[in-house]
MIDREN-29859 format. One line per field, with one value per residue (C-alpha): x negated, y, z negated. Coordinates in steps of 0.2 Angstrom, whole numbers, plus 5000, padded with zeros to 4 digits. Layout:
c1 <- (X;...) .
c2 <- (Y;...) .
c3 <- (Z;...) .
% end
This chain:
c1 <- (4279;4263;4252;4261;4251;4235;4242;4247;4229;4221;4232;4228;4210;4212;4219;4203;4191;4197;4180;4182;4197;4191;4187;4203;4213;4205;4208;4226;4229;4221;4232;4248;4245;4240;4252;4239;4225;4221;4217;4200;4208;4211;4195;4194;4192;4200;4202;4187;4185;4170;4165;4153;4147;4139;4130;4135;4123;4131;4113;4112;4122;4122;4117;4116;4103;4116;4110;4118;4115;4098;4100;4105;4123;4137;4146;4162;4170;4186;4204;4208;4226;4227;4234;4231;4214;4210;4212;4201;4187;4187;4187;4173;4163;4165;4161;4145;4138;4145;4149;4166;4166;4171;4183;4191;4187;4200;4214;4210;4198;4180;4175;4181;4170;4172;4156;4152;4148;4136;4141;4137;4139;4157;4163;4162;4156;4170;4174;4176;4188;4181;4190;4178;4182;4172;4169;4159;4153;4160;4149;4135;4126;4117;4121;4120;4114;4127;4124;4129;4114;4096;4095;4104;4097;4102;4095;4094;4105;4091;4080;4093;4084;4070;4082;4093;4096;4114;4124;4139;4129;4122;4139;4145;4131;4136;4154;4150;4139;4154;4164;4152) .
c2 <- (5262;5269;5260;5269;5285;5275;5263;5278;5286;5269;5267;5285;5281;5266;5277;5287;5273;5258;5251;5247;5236;5221;5231;5241;5225;5217;5234;5235;5216;5218;5233;5225;5209;5216;5228;5230;5235;5251;5242;5237;5222;5214;5204;5199;5217;5234;5252;5264;5281;5291;5309;5313;5330;5343;5359;5377;5376;5359;5352;5342;5329;5325;5307;5298;5285;5273;5266;5248;5245;5254;5262;5279;5281;5294;5298;5288;5276;5266;5272;5265;5264;5281;5279;5297;5293;5312;5315;5300;5305;5323;5317;5305;5318;5330;5317;5311;5328;5341;5352;5361;5370;5356;5358;5344;5348;5335;5325;5312;5298;5301;5282;5266;5252;5235;5229;5216;5221;5208;5198;5208;5203;5196;5202;5191;5196;5206;5218;5237;5243;5261;5276;5290;5309;5324;5338;5354;5364;5382;5390;5384;5368;5365;5347;5337;5319;5308;5292;5282;5288;5288;5304;5315;5324;5336;5326;5334;5324;5323;5314;5303;5288;5291;5287;5273;5261;5257;5255;5264;5279;5279;5278;5292;5303;5300;5305;5320;5326;5326;5336;5350) .
c3 <- (4027;4020;4033;4048;4049;4050;4063;4073;4071;4076;4092;4097;4094;4106;4120;4119;4117;4127;4127;4109;4112;4102;4086;4087;4089;4074;4064;4069;4065;4048;4043;4050;4040;4024;4015;4001;4014;4004;3988;3983;3975;3992;3991;4010;4014;4013;4021;4018;4024;4029;4033;4047;4041;4052;4047;4052;4067;4073;4075;4059;4050;4031;4027;4011;4007;3999;3983;3984;4003;4003;4020;4027;4031;4032;4016;4012;4001;3996;3998;3981;3985;3993;4011;4016;4025;4028;4010;4006;4018;4011;3993;3996;4005;3990;3977;3986;3991;3979;3994;3992;4008;4020;4035;4044;4062;4069;4062;4075;4070;4076;4074;4067;4061;4053;4043;4031;4013;4005;3989;3974;3955;3954;3971;3986;4003;4011;4026;4026;4039;4040;4047;4050;4052;4058;4045;4045;4031;4031;4019;4007;4014;3997;3991;3975;3975;3966;3957;3972;3982;3981;3991;4003;4019;4032;4047;4064;4076;4088;4075;4068;4075;4063;4049;4055;4069;4063;4079;4072;4068;4085;4092;4081;4087;4105;4101;4091;4105;4117;4104;4099) .
% end
């Protein structure tokens, strides 16, 4: 079953983060009930993957000022049918930053989030079931702004609150501080 690896990752995440039980339960139910959960065509929602990218010094994270949502976020995007969430997160990070030298620091999920995406053009409001992974650059930290972003920035983790008040970003900062 193509959903089994992600289900296993979410269950493992739940063991490490029991306080997030409600979100974890919603995420597991969504995956279990929707065989096509990796497809963008599932209009009620779908799996997305993201990369929390830290610099060589482990003191900064790369954020994108998302063009459509008009806010600072981690890099990421749609699975588009690919059930390999690690590959999706890496692909999205490279596409959105132009950085080739990214290393996945853990195969475990760093964070999960379920968030609404507003109605836009011919797409109804829907949910993104986001699995987020921790990456680090291994060489060149120079990025390129893609057409999906207004801007990119290496933001000192201690100054992240000046860029965003997003609860999920604040939660990831806390989790990353425990790991690095």
